[in-house]
C-alpha positions as CSV (number, residue, x, y, z in Angstrom):
1,M,21.2,37.3,10.9
2,E,24.3,35.6,12.1
3,V,22.8,32.2,11.5
4,V,21.8,33.1,8.0
5,W,25.2,34.5,7.3
6,A,26.9,31.3,8.6
7,V,24.6,29.2,6.5
8,G,25.4,31.3,3.5
9,Q,29.1,31.0,4.1
10,V,28.9,27.2,4.4
11,G,26.9,27.0,1.2
12,A,29.4,29.2,-0.6
13,V,32.3,27.0,0.5
14,W,30.3,23.9,-0.5
15,V,29.6,25.2,-4.0
16,A,33.2,26.2,-4.4
17,V,34.4,22.7,-3.4
18,V,31.9,21.0,-5.7
19,L,32.6,23.3,-8.7
20,G,36.3,23.8,-8.3
21,L,37.6,20.5,-7.1
22,V,35.1,18.0,-8.6
23,M,32.8,19.3,-11.4
24,L,35.1,21.4,-13.5
25,P,38.0,18.8,-13.5
26,S,35.6,16.0,-14.3
27,A,33.9,18.0,-17.1
28,M,37.4,18.5,-18.7
29,G,38.4,14.9,-18.1
30,V,41.2,15.9,-15.7
31,S,42.0,14.2,-12.4
32,L,43.4,16.1,-9.4
33,G,44.4,12.9,-7.7
34,I,41.6,13.1,-5.1
35,S,39.8,10.0,-6.3
36,E,43.0,8.0,-6.5
37,A,43.9,9.0,-2.9
38,Y,40.4,8.1,-1.7
39,M,40.6,4.7,-3.4
40,W,44.0,4.0,-1.8
41,V,42.6,4.8,1.7
42,L,39.6,2.7,1.0
43,V,41.5,-0.3,-0.2
44,K,43.8,-0.2,2.8
45,T,40.8,0.1,5.1
46,L,39.0,-2.9,3.6
47,E,42.2,-5.0,3.8
48,W,42.6,-4.1,7.4
49,A,38.9,-4.9,8.1
50,T,39.2,-8.3,6.4
51,I,42.2,-9.2,8.5
52,R,40.4,-8.1,11.7
53,L,37.4,-10.2,10.8
54,Q,39.5,-13.3,10.1
55,K,41.4,-12.9,13.4
56,G,38.3,-12.1,15.5
57,A,36.1,-14.8,14.0
58,K,39.0,-17.2,13.8
59,I,38.1,-18.3,10.3
60,P,40.7,-19.4,7.7
61,Q,41.8,-17.4,4.7
62,P,38.8,-17.5,2.4
63,Q,39.2,-19.7,-0.7
64,M,37.9,-18.8,-4.1
65,P,34.6,-20.6,-4.8
66,R,34.4,-23.2,-7.5
67,T,32.1,-20.9,-9.6
68,P,31.8,-17.1,-9.5
69,T,28.2,-17.4,-8.1
70,A,28.6,-20.1,-5.4
71,N,27.2,-18.9,-2.1
72,G,28.2,-21.9,0.1
73,I,24.7,-23.4,0.3
74,I,25.5,-26.4,-2.0
75,E,28.8,-28.1,-2.9
76,R,28.2,-29.0,-6.5
77,D,30.0,-31.7,-8.4
78,E,31.6,-30.5,-11.7
79,T,30.9,-33.9,-13.4
80,P,28.3,-33.6,-16.2
81,M,25.0,-35.4,-15.5
82,E,25.5,-37.5,-18.6
83,K,28.7,-39.0,-17.2
84,E,27.3,-39.6,-13.8
85,I,24.3,-41.4,-15.2
86,A,26.5,-43.5,-17.4
87,L,28.4,-44.6,-14.3
88,L,25.2,-45.7,-12.7
89,H,24.3,-47.8,-15.8
90,R,27.6,-49.8,-15.5
91,A,26.5,-51.4,-12.3
92,D,23.4,-53.4,-11.5
93,F,20.5,-51.4,-10.2
94,E,20.6,-50.7,-6.5
95,F,18.0,-48.9,-4.4
96,S,20.6,-46.3,-3.4
97,H,20.8,-45.1,-7.0
98,I,17.6,-43.1,-6.5
99,F,19.4,-40.9,-4.0
100,Y,21.4,-39.4,-6.9
101,F,18.2,-38.1,-8.5
102,C,16.9,-36.9,-5.2
103,R,20.1,-34.9,-4.7
104,K,19.9,-33.3,-8.1
105,G,16.3,-32.4,-7.5
106,F,17.0,-30.8,-4.1
107,E,19.9,-28.8,-5.7
108,A,17.6,-27.5,-8.4
109,I,15.0,-26.4,-5.9
110,V,17.4,-24.9,-3.3
111,E,19.9,-23.2,-5.6
112,D,19.1,-23.3,-9.3
113,E,21.5,-21.6,-11.7
114,V,18.9,-19.1,-13.0
115,T,17.1,-17.4,-10.1
116,Q,20.4,-16.8,-8.2
117,R,21.5,-14.6,-11.1
118,F,18.7,-12.2,-10.1
119,S,20.0,-11.6,-6.6
120,S,23.0,-9.7,-5.4
121,E,26.4,-11.3,-5.8
122,E,27.9,-12.9,-2.7
123,L,31.1,-11.5,-1.3
124,L,34.0,-13.5,0.1
125,S,34.5,-10.9,2.9
126,W,32.5,-8.1,4.5
127,N,33.1,-4.8,2.9
128,L,31.7,-2.7,5.8
129,L,28.5,-2.1,3.7
130,T,26.4,-5.2,3.6
131,R,26.7,-8.5,5.5
132,T,26.7,-11.2,2.9
133,N,27.5,-14.9,2.9
134,V,29.0,-14.9,6.4
135,N,26.8,-13.8,9.4
136,F,29.5,-11.6,11.0
137,H,28.9,-10.7,14.7
138,Y,30.6,-8.2,16.9
139,I,34.4,-8.6,16.6
140,S,36.1,-5.7,18.1
141,L,35.7,-2.1,19.2
142,R,38.1,-0.8,16.6
143,L,36.2,-2.5,13.8
144,T,32.9,-1.0,15.1
145,V,34.4,2.5,15.3
146,V,35.6,2.2,11.7
147,W,32.2,1.1,10.5
148,V,30.5,4.0,12.3
149,I,33.1,6.5,10.8
150,G,32.3,4.9,7.4
151,V,28.5,5.5,7.9
152,V,29.2,9.1,8.8
153,V,31.4,9.7,5.8
154,R,29.1,8.0,3.3
155,Y,25.9,9.6,4.5
156,C,27.0,13.0,5.8
157,F,29.7,13.9,3.2
158,L,29.7,11.6,0.1
159,L,25.9,11.4,-0.3
160,P,25.4,15.3,-0.3
161,L,28.4,15.6,-2.7
162,R,27.2,12.9,-5.0
163,F,23.6,14.3,-5.0
164,S,24.9,17.7,-5.9
165,L,26.9,16.4,-8.8
166,A,24.1,14.2,-10.0
167,A,21.7,17.2,-10.0
168,I,24.3,19.3,-11.8
169,G,24.9,16.6,-14.4
170,I,21.3,15.9,-15.1
171,T,20.4,19.6,-15.3
172,S,23.3,20.3,-17.6
173,M,22.3,17.3,-19.8
174,I,18.7,18.6,-20.2
175,V,19.7,22.3,-20.7
176,G,22.7,21.5,-23.0
177,T,20.9,19.1,-25.3
178,T,17.9,21.4,-25.5
179,V,20.0,24.3,-26.6
180,V,22.1,22.3,-29.0
181,G,18.9,20.8,-30.4
182,Q,17.8,24.2,-31.7
183,L,20.8,24.3,-34.1
184,P,20.4,23.2,-37.7
185,N,21.6,19.7,-38.5
186,G,25.2,19.6,-39.4
187,S,28.8,18.9,-38.2
188,V,28.7,21.8,-35.7
189,K,25.5,20.4,-34.1
190,N,26.9,16.9,-34.0
191,Y,30.2,18.1,-32.4
192,L,28.5,20.2,-29.7
193,S,26.1,17.3,-29.0
194,E,29.0,14.9,-28.4
195,V,30.7,17.5,-26.1
196,V,27.5,17.9,-24.0
197,H,27.0,14.1,-23.7
198,L,30.6,13.4,-22.8
199,T,30.9,16.3,-20.3
200,C,27.6,15.4,-18.5
201,S,28.5,11.7,-18.4
202,R,31.8,12.5,-16.8
203,I,30.1,14.6,-14.1
204,L,27.6,11.7,-13.5
205,V,30.4,9.2,-13.2
206,R,32.0,11.4,-10.5
207,A,28.7,11.5,-8.8
208,L,29.1,7.7,-8.4
209,S,32.7,8.0,-7.3
210,G,33.4,5.9,-10.4
211,T,36.8,4.4,-11.1
212,I,36.6,2.9,-14.6
213,H,39.4,1.0,-16.4
214,Y,39.0,0.9,-20.1
215,H,41.0,-1.7,-22.0
216,N,41.8,-2.1,-25.7
217,K,40.5,1.3,-26.7
218,E,41.6,0.7,-30.3
219,N,38.4,-1.5,-30.6
220,R,36.0,1.2,-29.5
221,P,32.7,1.2,-31.5
222,Q,32.7,3.2,-34.7
223,K,29.9,5.2,-36.3
224,G,27.5,3.1,-38.3
225,G,28.1,0.1,-36.0
226,I,26.2,-1.6,-33.1
227,C,27.7,-1.8,-29.6
228,V,26.4,-4.7,-27.5
229,A,27.3,-5.3,-23.9
230,N,26.2,-7.4,-20.9
231,H,23.8,-5.7,-18.6
232,T,24.2,-5.3,-14.9
233,S,22.8,-1.9,-14.0
234,P,21.1,1.2,-15.5
235,I,24.4,3.0,-15.0
236,D,26.0,0.7,-17.7
237,A,25.1,3.4,-20.2
238,I,26.8,6.1,-18.2
239,I,29.9,4.0,-17.8
240,L,30.2,3.6,-21.6
241,T,29.2,7.1,-22.6
242,N,31.9,8.4,-20.2
243,D,34.4,7.2,-22.9
244,G,32.4,7.8,-26.1
245,C,29.1,8.8,-27.5
246,Y,26.3,6.4,-28.5
247,A,22.8,6.5,-29.8
248,M,20.7,4.9,-27.2
249,V,17.8,2.5,-27.9
250,G,15.0,2.1,-25.4
251,Q,11.4,2.5,-24.5
252,V,9.8,6.0,-23.9
253,H,9.4,6.7,-20.2
254,G,7.6,9.3,-18.2
255,G,8.7,11.5,-15.3
256,L,12.3,12.7,-15.1
257,M,13.6,10.0,-17.4
258,G,11.0,11.1,-20.0
259,I,12.2,14.7,-19.7
260,I,15.8,13.6,-20.3
261,Q,14.8,11.4,-23.3
262,R,12.9,14.2,-25.0
263,A,15.7,16.7,-24.4
264,T,18.6,14.4,-25.6
265,V,16.8,13.2,-28.7
266,K,16.7,16.8,-30.0
267,A,20.5,16.9,-30.1
268,C,21.4,13.2,-30.8
269,P,19.8,10.6,-32.9
270,H,18.7,8.3,-30.1
271,V,16.0,5.7,-30.9
272,W,13.1,5.8,-28.4
273,F,10.1,3.5,-28.9
274,E,6.6,3.8,-27.7
275,R,5.3,0.7,-25.9
276,S,3.0,-0.1,-28.8
277,E,6.0,0.1,-31.3
278,I,8.2,-2.3,-29.2
279,K,5.6,-5.1,-29.7
280,D,6.1,-4.7,-33.5
281,R,9.5,-6.3,-34.0
282,H,9.5,-5.5,-37.7
283,L,9.0,-1.8,-37.1
284,V,11.8,-1.8,-34.5
285,T,14.2,-3.6,-36.9
286,K,13.3,-1.2,-39.7
287,R,14.1,1.9,-37.6
288,L,17.4,0.4,-36.4
289,R,18.5,-0.6,-39.9
290,E,17.8,2.9,-41.2
291,H,20.1,4.2,-38.4
292,V,22.9,1.7,-39.1
293,A,22.7,2.4,-42.8
294,D,23.8,6.0,-42.2
295,K,27.5,5.8,-41.5
296,S,27.6,9.4,-40.1
297,K,25.4,8.5,-37.1
298,L,26.7,7.4,-33.8
299,P,27.0,3.7,-33.0
300,I,23.9,2.2,-31.4
301,L,24.2,0.9,-27.8
302,I,22.1,-2.2,-27.1
303,F,21.9,-4.5,-24.1
304,P,20.6,-7.8,-25.8
305,E,19.9,-9.5,-22.5
306,G,16.9,-7.2,-22.0
307,T,17.3,-7.2,-18.2
308,C,19.9,-6.7,-15.5
309,I,22.0,-9.8,-14.4
310,N,24.0,-9.8,-11.2
311,N,27.5,-9.2,-12.5
312,T,28.4,-12.9,-12.4
313,S,26.9,-14.3,-15.7
314,V,25.8,-13.5,-19.2
315,M,22.4,-14.9,-20.2
316,M,20.7,-15.4,-23.5
317,F,21.0,-12.5,-26.1
318,K,17.9,-11.6,-27.9
319,K,18.4,-12.2,-31.6
320,G,16.8,-9.0,-32.8
321,S,20.0,-6.9,-32.4
322,F,21.9,-9.4,-34.6
323,E,19.3,-9.4,-37.5
324,I,19.9,-5.7,-38.3
325,G,23.2,-6.2,-40.1
326,G,26.3,-4.2,-39.9
327,T,29.3,-4.6,-37.6
328,I,28.9,-5.7,-34.0
329,Y,31.3,-4.2,-31.4
330,P,31.1,-6.4,-28.3
331,V,31.9,-4.8,-24.9
332,A,32.4,-6.7,-21.6
333,I,31.6,-4.9,-18.3
334,K,32.7,-6.3,-15.0
335,Y,32.1,-4.5,-11.7
336,D,34.2,-5.0,-8.5
337,P,31.6,-5.9,-5.8
338,Q,34.1,-5.1,-3.0
339,F,33.4,-1.4,-3.3
340,G,29.6,-1.5,-4.0
341,D,26.9,-3.6,-5.5
342,A,26.0,-2.2,-8.9
343,F,23.4,-4.8,-9.7
344,W,19.8,-3.5,-9.9
345,N,17.2,-6.0,-8.7
346,S,14.3,-4.2,-10.2
347,S,11.9,-6.8,-8.7
348,K,13.0,-5.8,-5.2
349,Y,14.1,-2.1,-5.5
350,N,12.6,0.8,-7.3
351,I,14.9,3.2,-9.2
352,V,15.0,5.7,-6.3
353,S,16.0,3.2,-3.6
354,Y,18.5,1.7,-6.0
355,L,20.2,5.0,-6.7
356,L,20.2,5.7,-3.0
357,R,22.1,2.4,-2.4
358,I,24.5,3.3,-5.1
359,M,25.2,6.8,-3.8
360,T,25.8,5.5,-0.3
361,S,28.2,2.8,-1.3
362,W,32.0,3.3,-1.2
363,A,32.5,3.7,-4.9
364,I,31.7,2.1,-8.3
365,V,34.7,0.4,-9.7
366,C,34.6,-1.6,-12.9
367,N,36.6,-2.8,-15.9
368,V,35.4,-2.3,-19.5
369,W,36.9,-4.3,-22.3
370,Y,36.4,-3.3,-26.0
371,L,36.5,-6.6,-28.0
372,P,37.5,-6.8,-31.7
373,P,34.5,-6.1,-34.0
374,M,32.5,-9.1,-35.3
375,V,30.4,-9.6,-38.4
376,R,27.9,-12.3,-39.1
377,K,29.2,-15.2,-41.2
378,E,27.4,-16.5,-44.3
379,D,26.5,-19.8,-42.7
380,E,25.3,-18.3,-39.4
381,D,21.8,-17.4,-38.4
382,A,21.0,-14.6,-36.0
383,V,20.8,-16.9,-33.0
384,Q,24.2,-18.5,-33.7
385,F,25.8,-15.1,-34.2
386,A,24.3,-13.8,-30.9
387,N,25.7,-16.9,-29.1
388,R,29.1,-16.3,-30.6
389,V,29.2,-12.7,-29.4
390,R,27.8,-13.6,-26.0
391,S,30.6,-16.3,-25.6
392,A,33.3,-13.7,-26.4
393,I,31.9,-11.3,-23.9
394,A,31.6,-14.0,-21.2
395,R,35.2,-15.1,-21.7
396,Q,36.7,-11.7,-21.6
397,G,34.7,-10.6,-18.5
398,G,35.2,-13.8,-16.6
399,L,31.4,-14.3,-16.5
400,T,29.5,-17.6,-16.6
401,E,27.7,-18.1,-19.9
402,L,24.1,-19.4,-19.5
403,P,21.6,-20.3,-22.3
404,W,18.6,-19.1,-20.2
405,D,16.4,-16.2,-21.2
406,G,16.7,-13.3,-18.8
407,G,12.9,-12.9,-19.1
408,L,12.6,-15.7,-16.5
409,K,13.2,-12.9,-14.0
410,R,9.5,-12.2,-14.2
411,A,8.0,-14.9,-16.5
412,K,7.5,-18.6,-16.1
413,V,9.3,-21.2,-18.2
414,K,7.5,-22.1,-21.4
415,D,5.9,-25.6,-21.5
416,T,7.7,-26.3,-24.8
417,F,11.1,-25.8,-23.1
418,K,10.1,-28.0,-20.2
419,E,9.2,-30.8,-22.7
420,E,12.5,-30.4,-24.5
421,Q,14.4,-30.9,-21.3
422,Q,12.3,-33.8,-20.3
423,K,13.1,-35.5,-23.6
424,N,16.8,-35.0,-23.1
425,Y,16.6,-36.3,-19.6
426,S,14.8,-39.5,-20.7
427,K,17.4,-40.1,-23.4
428,M,20.1,-40.1,-20.8
429,L,18.2,-42.5,-18.6
430,V,17.7,-45.1,-21.5
431,Q,21.2,-44.5,-22.9
432,N,19.7,-43.5,-26.2
433,G,21.5,-40.2,-26.6
434,S,22.9,-37.3,-24.6
435,V,22.4,-33.6,-24.1
436,G,24.5,-31.5,-26.6
């Protein structure tokens, strides 16, 4: 009986801590300063660990890489290929010229600019979570003790706390939207739906120990518009709904995700598609246009890349989102990889293992920039408009802009695209043109 009583007392204290110090303040959007104190201690600890690593390994102060995604395997030349080939043409042919083309071929095979966007971002220094671009070995007893303490804190305290908050947030979302969904359509239902979504999103952000900095809030998406953002993780949607409500667009799922979708759509005009409907692009466009035409409905949230990219780049935007019409509200999201890797490599991790990695990281820290609204010009087609929006997001977020389709994460390059690149390459060789 004493054991049961002790367990009950511990459980009661735990519930009181979770409800009183974390859940209720987060639901009301109030901070007690606990997160700020935790982040201050964390930053100081990582700074100390970095200094210890540099002294112990006797390595110089790390320099910023030439590109945000360089991992030290290849030292690339910034000179465009057109100019390098033009220099070769100025001199008589020498047998050594072929080594230039060999080098370019080896670079493309070892470290091309596409597939490395589908792996975790390399860090400049160890963050006591994952060993990245430097194979650190044993440095000192103090550093090892700090790492062990970090493991205990992350798995024995933070993980249970975060799991409890996530369970509360998801359950509240399902129950709250189901109850609100029973109300007749009107302003009261819309208001309560937004309250439920905002409250539950704030709880879920606390479940990730999220520290989010929102910039230029005057540019936040308005009703009847379309919000487009770069895509790094499934939690991107939670990061954005923590500061405002959106109508989600996506495929119908099963399991727990399907339960959440069916509950939320009763209270909010989300747009969920069956797999067969997604293949019909005209049907999808029609449903989205009908949503945008109603200026009383929440802005649509779309990730035009269609897949997660590793927080270093922005890849090709699908044009469908830009054919609908209406005002586009671009949003740039940039995570700080020092505190945790937010990127979801869906080819390597399932959603359960990914969430476990997220919940056992130090924290999720990111910046969100709301960019000025953009509209399609009269002389622009959908592809040009998509590229203009993508460029704005890449510049603001400090991300590399790439023309490649994120679908290459799982699909092969089309033969027509290969032929186009071969033609451009041959033009450079014969000095009959250049790549635009």
